[in-house]
Residue frames relative to the residue before (quaternion, step in Angstrom):
aa qw qx qy qz dx dy dz
M 1.0000 0.0000 0.0000 0.0000 0.00 0.00 0.00
T 0.0290 0.7857 -0.6173 0.0280 3.56 -0.88 0.98
V 0.0364 -0.7541 0.6554 -0.0218 3.49 -0.90 1.07
Y 0.2313 -0.7925 0.5579 0.0854 3.55 -1.02 0.87
I 0.0915 -0.7837 0.6133 0.0372 3.55 -1.19 0.64
D 0.2705 -0.7450 0.5833 0.1778 3.55 -1.01 0.81
P 0.6688 -0.5132 0.3398 0.4171 3.61 -1.21 0.35
P 0.5112 -0.6458 0.4673 0.3214 3.59 -1.12 0.57
I 0.2319 0.7938 -0.5192 0.2158 3.56 0.24 1.33
W 0.5969 0.5940 -0.3458 0.4139 3.58 1.28 -0.16
P 0.2737 -0.7962 0.5170 0.1547 3.61 -0.45 1.17
G 0.2692 0.7415 -0.5931 0.1609 3.53 -1.21 0.65
H 0.8545 0.0554 -0.0631 0.5126 3.54 -0.98 0.88
G 0.6964 -0.5057 0.2708 0.4312 3.59 1.01 0.83
R 0.6862 0.4148 -0.2711 0.5326 3.59 1.28 0.33
L 0.3918 -0.6500 0.5744 0.3066 3.53 -1.37 -0.02
W 0.1868 -0.8158 0.5464 0.0318 3.54 -1.03 0.90
S 0.2576 -0.7093 0.6352 0.1642 3.53 -1.35 0.50
H 0.3298 -0.6944 0.5950 0.2346 3.52 -1.36 0.25
L 0.1672 -0.7710 0.6116 0.0599 3.55 -0.92 1.00
V 0.0442 0.8190 -0.5659 0.0844 3.60 -0.67 1.11
S 0.2768 -0.6982 0.6263 0.2090 3.51 -1.40 0.24
D 0.2707 -0.7411 0.5805 0.2012 3.56 -1.15 0.52
V 0.6099 0.5356 -0.3478 0.4692 3.57 1.29 0.38
S 0.7701 -0.2540 0.2224 0.5412 3.60 0.65 -1.10
F 0.5784 -0.5571 0.4579 0.3813 3.51 -1.29 0.31
A 0.5757 0.5770 -0.3818 0.4357 3.59 1.11 -0.59
E 0.6447 0.5098 -0.3148 0.4747 3.59 0.96 -0.85
L 0.6597 0.5124 -0.3020 0.4595 3.56 0.95 -0.90
H 0.6679 0.4936 -0.3053 0.4660 3.60 0.89 -0.90
D 0.6262 0.5366 -0.3329 0.4573 3.58 1.03 -0.77
F 0.6693 0.4884 -0.3003 0.4725 3.57 0.88 -0.94
A 0.6519 0.5213 -0.3122 0.4538 3.58 0.92 -0.91
A 0.6329 0.5236 -0.3300 0.4651 3.59 1.02 -0.76
R 0.6552 0.4988 -0.3116 0.4742 3.60 0.97 -0.84
L 0.6523 0.5063 -0.2940 0.4814 3.56 1.15 -0.67
G 0.4394 -0.6945 0.4542 0.3440 3.58 1.19 -0.52
A 0.3909 0.7097 -0.4892 0.3230 3.58 1.22 0.44
P 0.4382 -0.7003 0.4889 0.2801 3.60 -0.84 0.88
R 0.5982 -0.5871 0.4094 0.3603 3.59 -1.10 0.67
R 0.6001 0.5759 -0.3634 0.4197 3.59 1.10 -0.56
A 0.5871 0.5732 -0.3640 0.4408 3.61 1.27 -0.25
F 0.5427 0.6017 -0.4024 0.4261 3.60 1.31 -0.13
D 0.0252 -0.8017 0.5954 -0.0458 3.56 -0.81 1.09
R 0.8459 -0.1999 0.0417 0.4928 3.57 -0.20 1.40
D 0.8260 -0.1322 0.1313 0.5320 3.62 0.55 -1.12
H 0.7602 0.2653 -0.1576 0.5717 3.57 1.29 0.17
Y 0.3848 -0.6510 0.5844 0.2943 3.52 -1.36 0.15
D 0.3055 -0.6979 0.6153 0.2027 3.54 -1.11 0.76
L 0.0441 -0.8040 0.5929 -0.0124 3.57 -0.71 1.12
P 0.4356 -0.6896 0.5036 0.2848 3.60 -0.87 0.87
A 0.6924 -0.5151 0.3256 0.3864 3.55 -1.19 0.66
E 0.6679 0.5258 -0.3168 0.4208 3.58 0.94 -0.77
R 0.6654 0.4708 -0.3076 0.4909 3.64 1.25 -0.19
Y 0.4248 0.7413 -0.4401 0.2761 3.60 1.29 -0.20
A 0.6973 0.4746 -0.2837 0.4561 3.60 0.71 -1.05
Q 0.6337 0.5279 -0.3301 0.4591 3.59 1.01 -0.75
A 0.6438 0.5181 -0.3218 0.4621 3.59 0.97 -0.83
V 0.6537 0.4980 -0.3071 0.4800 3.58 0.98 -0.85
A 0.6460 0.5250 -0.3198 0.4526 3.59 0.96 -0.83
L 0.6791 0.4708 -0.2838 0.4865 3.60 1.13 -0.63
G 0.7050 -0.4967 0.2580 0.4354 3.58 1.27 -0.04
A 0.4351 0.6761 -0.4866 0.3417 3.61 1.20 0.06
V 0.3493 -0.7372 0.5478 0.1855 3.55 -0.97 0.93
E 0.3847 -0.7360 0.5180 0.2049 3.55 -0.81 1.06
V 0.1047 0.7665 -0.6238 0.1111 3.56 -0.83 1.09
D 0.5366 -0.5970 0.4561 0.3843 3.58 -1.22 0.21
S 0.7192 -0.4797 0.2989 0.4041 3.56 -1.30 0.31
R 0.6209 0.5382 -0.3500 0.4499 3.58 1.03 -0.67
E 0.6456 0.5232 -0.3154 0.4583 3.55 1.03 -0.79
V 0.5866 0.5656 -0.3640 0.4511 3.60 1.06 -0.70
V 0.6949 0.4615 -0.2739 0.4786 3.58 0.82 -1.00
A 0.6412 0.5305 -0.3262 0.4484 3.59 0.94 -0.85
R 0.6569 0.5087 -0.3106 0.4618 3.60 0.97 -0.85
L 0.6423 0.5176 -0.3189 0.4667 3.57 0.99 -0.83
R 0.6726 0.4973 -0.2989 0.4592 3.58 0.86 -0.93
A 0.6648 0.5139 -0.3077 0.4463 3.59 0.86 -0.94
A 0.7038 0.4489 -0.2554 0.4878 3.58 1.08 -0.72
G 0.4505 -0.6926 0.4499 0.3390 3.59 1.25 -0.22
L 0.5259 0.6561 -0.3892 0.3761 3.58 1.24 0.43
R 0.4726 0.6847 -0.4486 0.3265 3.61 1.23 -0.12
R 0.0573 -0.7766 0.6274 -0.0014 3.57 -0.87 1.02
R 0.2540 -0.7882 0.5459 0.1272 3.56 -0.43 1.21
K 0.6076 -0.5315 0.4368 0.3969 3.53 -1.27 0.39
H 0.5774 -0.5727 0.4507 0.3681 3.55 -1.18 0.58
G 0.7306 0.4070 -0.3041 0.4561 3.55 -1.15 0.58
G 0.5533 -0.6629 0.3720 0.3407 3.57 1.25 0.21
Q 0.3953 0.7162 -0.4915 0.2987 3.57 1.21 0.22
R 0.4234 -0.6848 0.5298 0.2667 3.53 -1.04 0.75
T 0.1612 -0.7838 0.5925 0.0930 3.54 -1.10 0.70
């Protein structure tokens, strides 16, 4: 099982956020997120949004640190990338 996380550089709601993804399946991603204690509401189309303070915990549980481009590349290669409705790029 491999789950990937990018650095917490994405601002929102007064915090910085990371993206947690799987390059295998959403089931794998949901399982990892559950072990991490991330709420299901943190799942957004093809990834979990994790606040910066959860980054180290995710890495300690086995998430592999990659940059944001690698997160998207892994999703696309696995066929798991889900774009926003309306054709907007993400």
